[in-house]
Every structure is written in structure tokens, then in C-alpha cells.
N, C-alpha and C positions, 0 to 999 in steps of 0.2 A: 582083350589085349592087356598084357601085364607090363607095368612100368617099374623099372628099378631105379631107385634114387639112393644116392650116398647120404648117410646120416653122419652127423658130427660125432667124432669119437669122444669128445670131452663133455658133451651135454647129456643130461638124462633124458630119456625118451627119444623120440624121433624128430630131430631137427635137421632140415636139409643142409647138406654141406655145399659150399660154393667153391672150395679149392681142396686139392689133394697135395700135401706138402711132404717132401722127403727130408727127414732129419738125419744129419750125419756130419761128421767133421771132415770128410773128404779122404780119410785114411782107412777107416775100417770098412770091411766088406759088408758088415751087417748094418744096414740103414733101416730106419723105421719110417713107415708111411703113416701120415695122419690125415684124416679127412676133417676139415674144419668148417664151421659155420662162419657167418660174417662177424659175429661178436668175438669169437676166439681168434679169427684171423687178424682183426684189428689189434687185439691184445698182444698177440705174438709179434706183429709188426712194430708195435710201440716198444716192446722189450728189445728187439734186435736192431732197431734203427738208431744210428749214432745221434747223439744230442747236438743241437745246433748251438754254436757259441754266439753270444751277443756281439754287436759291432765293436764294442770296447774290449772284447776278450774277457778272460777271467782275471779277477783282481787277486793280488797276493794278500797275505795277512796284514802287512804294513799298510798297503793301499786301502784295505777295508777299514783299518783303524783311523787312517787320515780322513776318509769319507765320513766316518761316524764321529769325528771330533775327539778321538781318544789318543791321538798321537803323543800328546804331552799330558802327564799327570799334573794335577793341581799342586802348587807349591806347598799347600798345607799337608797334603798326603806325604810328600817327601820329608817335611819337617817332623811329622809323626814317626815315620820309619827311622829316620836318622836319630831321633830321640830314643827310640827303642834300642838301637844298636849302641848308642853311647851309654845308656843305662845298663846294658848287658856288660859293658866294659868297666863299669865303676868298681866293682869289687875284685878285679883281677890285678895281678902283679906280673909285669912283663908281657911279652907277646902271647897272643891267644889264637888258636886255630879257628877256622871258619865253622867247623862242626859245632864247637861249643857255643859260638855266638849265634848260630842259626837256631840252636835249641833254646837258648835263653831269650832271644829277641822274638821268636815265633813269627818269622817272615819266610817267604820262599827264597830259594837260593838265588834266583835271577834278580829278585828285588833287593836281596842283601848285597849282591855284587854291585848293582847300580848305585845303591845308597852308599856303599863303602867307597866307591870311586868318587862320588860327589863330596863325601866327607874328606877324602884325601886331597881333592882339589881345593877345598876350603881351608886345609891345614889343620883340621881337627883330628885326623887319623893318620897313622903312619903304617904303610903297607910294606912288608918285607917278603921277599921270595918271588918266584915267577908265577905264571898263571897256572898253578897246579893246586892240588888239594893240600899241599904242605905250606901254602901261603899263610903268613901270620899277620895279625892286626894288633896295633898298640895305640893307645890314646896319647896324643901329644900335649 
């Protein structure tokens, strides 16, 4: 008596297949059939199964920062950044654009904007112009 068994299409050698899967997107007429062993069936199932969210859902970047204790930078950090910006303004006359100050102070644009806002609130910096790239900064 002859016994025919399906072999896994992805394994080398003859490994018995436990399932025959049709792969297609539902639109094309040409679908592929794959015979898979238990190992490859679990692997395919893991790839195609949607991930389960935790009970709390997914945290946004700000929520992650709060959990990690990074929501507020240390005051010494801002003092250092503000000092860099004020030093960059020392040799200038009149209002200066942000691009020049970014290059001289060597800080990122978001850090620069936040530090400039803090300096303006403290009365050490005068900001002229709207929230555009043409905004100028001047030491008071």
C-alpha cells in the first residue's frame, strides 16, 4: 500500500505538512497554494495576526516622556542653552535671524525656539515678527 503525504513547501527535505494554505489578496485570479508544517504555520500565523493592545492602550510620545520623568528639563540645562543663545547675540548689531543664531549657538531648532521663548518671557530677548522663518531676535 502506498501512502501519499504532503510535504512542507518551505522546509528542506521531507517534513510532513499539517495545513494547505491559499495565499491571495482576494482580487487576482492567480492564487498560490502552500503546504506548511507546524513550525511554518505558527510563523505565518504570528505574522498575520493583529497585535493585541495593552489595557492602557498605546502611549503617545509626551505620555512616555512623563512616565520616564523627562517631561521637564533641568533648569541648569536651560541656563546653559540660554547662555549659548545670548553669547551668539553678543557681537551682533540690530535684529538677527534664527538661522544665524542656530548656527552660532549650535542647538536644535526646537530647543532654540523654546529657549528663545523663555528668554523673551524673562525680558532678556526681544522677538519681532510672526511665527515664520523671517522672525528676528534682538538682545534687550
